[in-house]
N, C-alpha and C positions, 0 to 999 in steps of 0.2 A: 978952093975951100969956100969961097963966097957962093959959088954955084951950088955946092952941096947943101949949105944952110938954107938957101932959097927953096930947094927941092923939098927939104924936110918940113919947112913951114907950110908949103903948099899941100903936102900930103896930110899934115895934121889938120889943116883947115878943111880939107875935103872930108876927112873922117868926122869932124865935128858937124859939118853940114849934113853928112849922111845920117848921123845919129839924130840930129834935129828933125830932119824930114821923116825918119822912121818913127820917132816919138809922136809926131803930129798925125801920121797915118794911123798908128796904133790907138791914139786917143780918139780919133774920129770913129774908128771901127768899134771901139768899146762903147762910145756914146751912142752910136747907132744901135748896137745890140741892146744896151740898157733901155733905150727909147722904145725899141720893138717889144721888149719884155714888158715894159710899163704899159704900153698901148694894149697889149694882149690882156694884161691883168685888169686894166681899167675897163675893158670891154665886158668883163664878167660882172654880173650884179653882186653886190655885197649882201650877205644874209647872216643872221644870227640864228643859232640852233639851240634847242633845249631838249631835255629828256623828260619823258612822261614819269610822273611820280605816283607811287601807290596812294590811293585815296585813304583818308583817315579811317580807323576801325569803326568809328561812330559818326553818325550824321546828326548835326545840331541845327535846329531851325527855330527862330523866334518870330512869333506871329501875334497879332492882336486878337483878343477874344472878348466875348460878352458872357457875364454870369447871370443866370436866371434861377428862380426858385424851382424846387423839385416839382411842386404843384403850385399853380397860381390861378385863382378864380376871380374874375370880375363879376360882381353880383348886381343883377338887374331886377327890378320889381316885376311881378306878374300882375299886380293890381295897381291901377292908377288911383292917386289920392294925395293927401298931404302928410308930411312927416310929422307924426305925433311926438316921437322922442327917439333919440339915438343913444346907445348905451356904451359903445366901444369906440375909442378914439385911435388916432395914429399910434402904431407901435404896441397896441394892446395884444397880449397873448390870449388866444381863445381856444376853446375845446369844441369838438363836434356838437352842434345843437345849441351852442350859446346864443342868446338873443342879442342881435346887433342893433336892431331898430324896429319900431312899430309904425305902421301907416294907417292913418284914418281915411277910410274910403266910403263915404256916405252913399255914393252911387252904387257901389258894389253891394253894400248892405241892403239897399232897396231892391236891387235885382234878386238878391238871395231870398228876401221876404216874398217877393212876387213869385219866385220859383216854388217856394213851399206852398203858397196859396194855390198855384196851378196844380200842384201835386194833390192837394186835398180835394180840389174840384174833380180831377181825373179819377181819384179813388171813389168818390161818391157816384160818379157816372158809371164806373165799372161795377160797383156793387148793385146799382139799379139794373144794369144790363144782365147781371147774373140772376137776380130775382125774376126778371121778366122772362128770361130764357127757361127758367125752371117752370114757371106757370104755363108757358106755351107747350112745353113737353107734357105737362100733366093734362092739359086739354086735348092734346093730340091722342092720348090713350083712349079717350071716349069719342074720337072722330069728330070733335066739336070744331076743330080748326083744320085748315089745309096744311099739307106738308111744306108748302112754300113759306107759310108764315113761321113755321118752326125753324126753317133754314135761315130766315132773316133774323130771327131772335138769336140764333147761334152766332151769326156773323157780327151782330151788334155787340155780343159779349166779347168776342175776340178783338174787335176794334177798340172796345173800352179797355181791355187788358193792355194792348199795344200803346194806347195813349197814356195809361197810367205808368207803364215802364219808361216811356220817353220822359215823362215828367220827373220820375225818380232819378234818371240819369242827369237831367238838368239841375236838380237839386244837388246831386253829387258834384257836378262841375262847379257850381257856385260855392259849395262847401270847401272844395279844394282851393279855390281862389281866396276864400276867407282866411285859410291858413297861411296864404302867402302875404297877408298883411303883416305877419311877423317875420322879419328877416333874420335868419340864423346862419351860423358858421357851417360850411359844408364839411370841414375837416379841421383837425388841430393845426394851428398856425398862428400867424401874426397879421394884424390889420396893417397893411402897407399903404392904404389910401382910404380916405373918407371924403365923399363928394357931396354930402347933404348937410342941411341944417334944419332945425325945427321950423316947421311952417312951409318948407319948400314943397312945391307941387312936383310929383314924380309921375312919369308916364310909363305905364307898364307895356311889356311887349315880350315876344318870344326871342330869346337870344339877344342880339345887339340892336334890333330895330322893332319898334312898335308899329301897329297897323296905321297909326296916324302920324308917323314920323320917327324921329330918333328916340330910342329908349333912354331912360335916365340911369346912369351907373351910380350905384350907391356906395359900395365898398369894393376893395380888393383884398382878398385874404391869401396869404402866401405860406406854404409849408416849406420852412427853411432848415429842416434837420439835415438835409443834403441838398447840394446845389448842382445845377446843370451848367456846364461850360461849353459854349458853342464857338468853334474856330473854323474859319474858312481856309482850307488847306489847298494850295496850288496843285494843279494836276500832276506836275512833275515830282511832287513829294508825297503823293498819296500812297506810294508803295510802302512807306515806313509805318503806316497806321495798321497795327495788328493787335489782337487781344493780348493783354498783359502789358501793353505799353503804358508808361506813366509820363507825366509832364510836370514841370515846375511852373507855378503860377505866382506872378507878382501883381499886387494891386496898389493903387496910389495911396490908400489910407494906411497901409502897412509897408513903408518903403524898405524896412530892414528884415522883412519876413518873406518866406515863400510857402506856398501851400501845394500839397501833392494832389494831382488830378489823375484819375484812372480812366483809361480809354473805355468807352461804352459802345459806340457804334458810329458808322459813317454813312452818309447818304450815298447810295450807289448811283450817283449821277452828278454831272458837272453843270454849273451855271454857265450857259453859253456866252454870257456877257463878261464874266470874270475868270472863267476856266478854273473855278475852285469848287470844292466839295464841302458841304457842311459836315463837320465832325463834332461829335458830342462826347464830353468827358464828365465825370462825376467827382464832386469834392465833398468830403465829410464836413459838416458844419453844425455840430451838436451845440456849440456855444453861440451860434447865430452871429459870428463875427463878420461873415460875408453877407452882403445884402443884394437883393435882386437889382439888376440894371448896372452892376459894377463893370467898369472897363478893366480888362486884364491883359497883362503881357505874358504870353505862354511860350515857354522854352521846351521844345520837343527834342528828345534825344533817342536815337535808335541805332541798332547795329547796321553798318553799311553792307552793301552787297559785295561778296568776295570777287576778286579779279577786276576791280574797277581802278582805273588810273585817272589822274588829274593832269590836264594841260591848260596853258593859258587860253582864255577864250579868243584872244587875238590870233592864235595859231589856226583857227578854224577857217576852212574854205567852203563857202556856200555855193553849191552847184545844183542844177536842176535835178540831177540823178541822185542827190543826197549830200550828206555832210562828208567832207574830206579833209585830210591834212597833207602837206607837202613834206616828204622825207628825202634824205640824201643817201645815196649808196656810197661805197668805199671810194669812188672816184669823184665825189662831190657833184653827182648828177641828180637832177630833180626827178622824183616820181610821185605822182598823186595816188593816194590810197583812200579807199572808202572806209568810214568808221561808223560806229553806232554810239550815240551820245545819250547820257541820262540827264542828271541835273545840270542846268546851265545857270551861271551867275555872271555878274559883270566881269570879275577877274578870272575865275576858274571854271572849267567845264569838266564834268565826269565823262569819261569814255569807257563804255562797257565792252567794246570789241573793236579790234583793228589796229591797236598799237601795243608795243612792248617797251620795257625799260631801256633796251639797247638801241632803239630807234633814235636817229638824229632828225628831229622835227624842226622845220623852219618856223620861227616865231614871226608873226606879222608878215607873211609872204607878200611880195609886190603883186599888184593886180595883173601885170603883164608877164608873170613868170610862167614858162611853158614846160610841158612834159618833155623830159630828156635834155633839158638845158643844163649846161654846166655853170656852177656858181662859185663865188669866192667866199669862204667862211671867215667871218671876222668875230672878234671878241667884243661884245657890247661894252660901251662906256660904263663905268661904275655908277650904279644907281638906276640903270635902265632895266626895267622888268625884274626887280630884285625878288619878286614873289616866285619866280620860276628858276630852275636850275640850269645855268648855261653850261654847255660842254664845248670843248675846243674841237676844231676839225682836224 
């Protein structure tokens, strides 16, 4: 009986020992399998994927602009002299031909008088040449003088006529300059600057420069019934500028108002330094609320191009052969794809060709990511790239 109990205890102990050894073996095999799976998983790079979103139906862009008058004329004197009187001050509304100022030009007056005296002398000489030529022709009929003498008399008459005509043109020139002593408004508008005072010496000249140095600007007259708005539009946005387009304009002096601007034209060329094109709009300004030189904030809105998608700019891959994105197939294998981009911004980029809404695009792909490489798709932490739409693998 004692021998049987001992055998039972030994058998039970052997079973427990076998179970313990089996459990340890199973635990080690399971741990090795889990470690192997974790090692394989850790060997795959983690990536987050996003889907391309259709671009908004309209494109909105806000740019700085400058407002100028419809016409703006800086007035310079053609006659040098002293300001005798000015009649229109800053802000004065003027009509075409209104007198703005008068210039006292004694030197010009003296030259004008000299020119008229020279004309009188030339006329007297010409009249004498005509009488002399007539006499020589009369004597030639009786063979009293030679033909050579008659020819000389005819030549003197023609020379006298040319001298008289030259003197007449000189008088006309000084008469025109005399009229320039009166400064008049070239068109209906507003005097936006007055740069003279009574007694100032002003130097005449053609355009902006006199022959003896800088010309003196007297006034600036601006036609403000309509204003011109100039905006430098970046090259990537110039496609939205088309006839019929309008813009909303805000100016500092009217913070709670906007003005409508109509597209007029665009310079068909880009500034190589800024890659922008000068674009011109018009603004109605019948009440003269807007002034030349005003800074403006211009909001441009236009219909976007159909078939355009938006992706995060961080998803772009810059390669020598062009712009690309990294997409995943059904087995989470990486494939690089060429795309065409449009507007690029810090956060979003427009893609015009190369992607579809069903593509799984890797956002911010690692620099060492290779074509055909398998990856592990993870869900980004909350708050990471919330501007784009994450999709699960």
